N, C-alpha and C positions, 0 to 999 in steps of 0.2 A: 475368768471369769464363771466360765460351762462346767469346768471342771469343782468347783467350788458349788455350783449348785448342783450339779450329780451326789456328791458329797454330803450335802445337809438332807438329800431325799433321803439317802442311805440312813441317816442319822435318824431321822423322821422317822422313818421304819421300824428301825428298831427299839423305836421309843425314846430314843438318846435326844430330848429335846432343848436342854439344856446346851448342849454339844451342838445342836444343829443351831441353836438361835447363834450362836456364836460365829459360827459359820459363812450363816446369811449375813451378819453383821459385817461382817470382812468384806463380803462377796459386794453390798452396798455400798461400800468404800470404794472400792476400786471402778463403781461403775460410774459413782458420783465426779469421782478425778476423771475418768476418760470422758464423759459422757455427757455429764452435768445432769440435773432432778428433770429437764425436760425429755428425756428419751425412753422412750417406752418399756426399755428393760428394768429404770430405775423403777418404779411405778409397781411392776408386775415382782420385783424383790421385796419391797415394801410388803407386798401385798400379803406375799411366803412370811415376811417377819410376821407379821398379824397373826397368820393363821398359828403360828410355832408359838407365838405368849399365850392366841389362845388357847391353845392346848395344854399349856402352864397354869390356866386360869390368874393371868395375869393381864383380868380385862381391862384396866382402866388403861393402859401400855399400850393396850391394842387395840384399843377405841380410838387410842392418837394415831395411833401409826395407821391405822383404815382410813381416818381421815384425812389425815395428808395423803393418801393415797387417790383417794377419790379427788381432792381440789385439784391433783395435777391431771386428772386424768379429764374432769370437767374441762380441764383448760387446754389438754394437750391431745385428748382421743379423740380419732376423725368417723365420722360416721361408718356405722350405725352405734356406735359407740356402746360394743357389747363389755366392754371393758369397766364404765362406768356401770353398769347392773350389776359386773363380779363385786364391787365394791360396796356397792349400794349392798348386796346379798350379805356379804360379811361382813358389813357392819352391822347389817339389822339381827345377825347371829351374836352379835355379843350383847347387844340389848336385850334380846333373848333371855340368853344367861344370867342376865341380871333384871331380870322380872319385869322390864319392861315392855312391857307388850303393846302398848297402842304406840310406840316411838319404832318397836321391830315391825308389827304390821304396815304401816305407813311405809317404811324402807323394801320391805318386800311388795308392796305392790307397785312401787316406783321402778324397781329393778324390774318388774314383769313387764310393765308399759312399757319399758325403753326396749327391750327384746321383742314383744308383740307387733311394736311397729318395723319390725325389718323384711325386707320386700322378700318374698320368693326366692327371688335371683341371687338373694345376699343370706341368705339361712346356710349355718353349715351345724352342723350334725353338736355342736356343743351349744349351741342357741337352744338347740330342743334341749338338754340336758339342765339347762341354767332355768328353764320356764318352769319343768318341772322339780327343779330345787326349791326355787318360788312359792310354787305349790304345796309343797310339802312344808314347807316351813308357815305359809300361811294357814297350813291344818294343825299344826303343834301349837300359833299361837290363839287360835278358834279354839281350842281342848282350853285351855289356861282362862280363858273368856267367857270359857262358858257353854260357844258358842257350836252344838255339836251336830248340827242340822250342816251348816256352813261348813266346818272340817270335814265332816265323810263324805258331802261333794265332793273336796278336795280331794282325799283320799282315792276316791269311785274315779276320779277322771286319771290322776295320775298314774293308779294301775291298767285302766284301762289303755288308753296309750303307750303306757310300756309295751304291754303285751303286742299292740298291735306291731312296734318300731322294732321290738327285741327279742319277740316269742315270750310263750307261758311258762318257761321254765330257767330265765336269763335271771341272774346274782341282783340287777339293779330293781328288781321286785320285792326283796329280802324286807326291806325298811320299811317301804310303803306299807306291804303287809304286815308287819310286828305293830307299826301304828294304827294300824287300820283293829288289828285285833286289841289295842289296848283299850281303842274307842268303845269298842262293840261292849267288850267288858266291862266299863265304865259304864257307859249306857244299859244295863241290865240283859244283855243279849250273850251271854255263854256259849250258845250252840252254835252259833255263826262265826264269833270267835274259835272256837275248837275249829272249825271247818278250816278256818284259815291258819290256824296255826298246822295243823296239819300238811295244808298247802306248803309251808313255809318248812317246814322237814324233808319233803319231798325233794323241795328245791334245793336244801341244803345237801342233801344226800348225791345231788344228782353232780355237786358241783368237784 
């Protein structure tokens, strides 16, 4: 199973999504035969399958897979239930890709709500990235809904928090900066957008 997981990741990195899908389905069969659907590795592999399907634009099938992973995690994931939040976030992305913005917004908010309740003692770095991911996706939804002020606030929060935690030239800043620049252009603020785009190039040159 571990070997198949590594192979599927390598294939995915090469853009060979159909091959990666076949490998993940084989891995899923092995885990189910060995441990059953209750095992955490089964829902984790389901989640990976859903991501691969989404990358191939197989949105309906991806939604079904993510819903199954979510159901299993809701039943068996222990507190603080961060894996439930991951499934909610990924399912929300599927809705976003299909222009179902209200449904996507509700799922992103639910995912963020779960992570925000994790105590200081239990927080791990992945939780921070999960919150930032929820905020970035909420900002995208707000732009589609023409809630530009709300979107801008989310982008500013993500950028400021990432700078504080990871530094002002970290590559994780690229996506929120790019999306914020697009929002600034959309709202007729080209000079501010150009400043962000200059900063993006500086970060890219440092990588």
